C-alpha positions, 0 to 999 in steps of 0.5 A: 535543901530538905528535899534533896536530903530526903531524896538521898536518904530514900536512895540509900534505903532502896539500895539496902534491899533487893526487890522482885515483882510477884504479880501484875494485874490490870484493874479497869473502872467504868465511868459515865464518860469512859473506862479507866485502866490502872495497874495493880503490882505486888512487890516483895523486898528483902535483904537476904539476911532475915528480913522481908516485906511485901506491898501492893502498888497502884498506878496508871503505868508500870513504873509508878505502880512498882515504886509505890509497891516497893515503898509499901513493902519497905514499911511492912518489913518483918524480921524472921528467926532463921536457924542455919539457913532454914526455918526452925520448926514446922508451920501450917498457916491459913490465910483466906483461901490460901494454906501453906505448910513449911518444913525445915530441910537438910543442908543442900536441899535447896528451896523446894517451893513454887510461885510467889512463895519461892521468891519471898523465901529467896529474898528472906535468905533461906537456903533449904526448906520444904514448902507446900501450897495446899489451898488457892493458887492465887499469887497475892493470897499465897504471898500474904499467907507465907508472910503470916506463917513466917511471923509465927517462927520462933527459934529460941525454944527450938535451939534449947530442945534440939541439939542438931539445930545448934550444930547446924548454926555453928556450921553456917557460921563457919562457912561464912567465916571461910568465905570471908577468908577466901575473899581476903586471900583473893584480894591480896593476890590481886593486889600483888599482881597489880603492884609494879616490881623494880627489875635490876640486873640480868635476871631481873632480881634486886641485888642487895649488898650485905657488906657494910659500907667502909669509909674512904681513907685519905691517901698520904703521899710519902716524900722522898 
């Protein structure tokens, strides 16, 4: 019973996050008898609402390597402070050979980035941002570098000083509310179309009598 419960809870946790494979590499190990081949997979996980994580998984085949990588990524999930769909301020981070520069962008710009940085920012829920890779072009090192850069973001100080960012947050909230209203209206229209209509009369309209019901009086026969 305990095993089935753990399996169900694990399935619920996996459904919360979207996963993407960033890189797949083959690692071989030479031994006295033969050469062993294993796969190393980097997986990114996020919910597009301000949380993201990455993890490395190793295994003899692709399926087991991705499963291990996704479990490791779920353990390493971090929450990031975003402001209206973009980063609150500029960040420059160095991690081993990789160097990344992040800058906030105007609404409608999109994610201007490449390789693993773009997928991580997309899973995080960023809509508009400028990202520049200055150092190494390795996917794994750039992925860990962007995670370290996202940890340094702080929106509280920026919102106190910059009024433009606060206005952008309000615009983002209004846009989300408008989307929810549109979805509700669409659902109500679909329900009305599916609901059956009772048709009576020649033109298919329901006739309702407005006159009050009168009680039938008994007839009295007159005797001659």
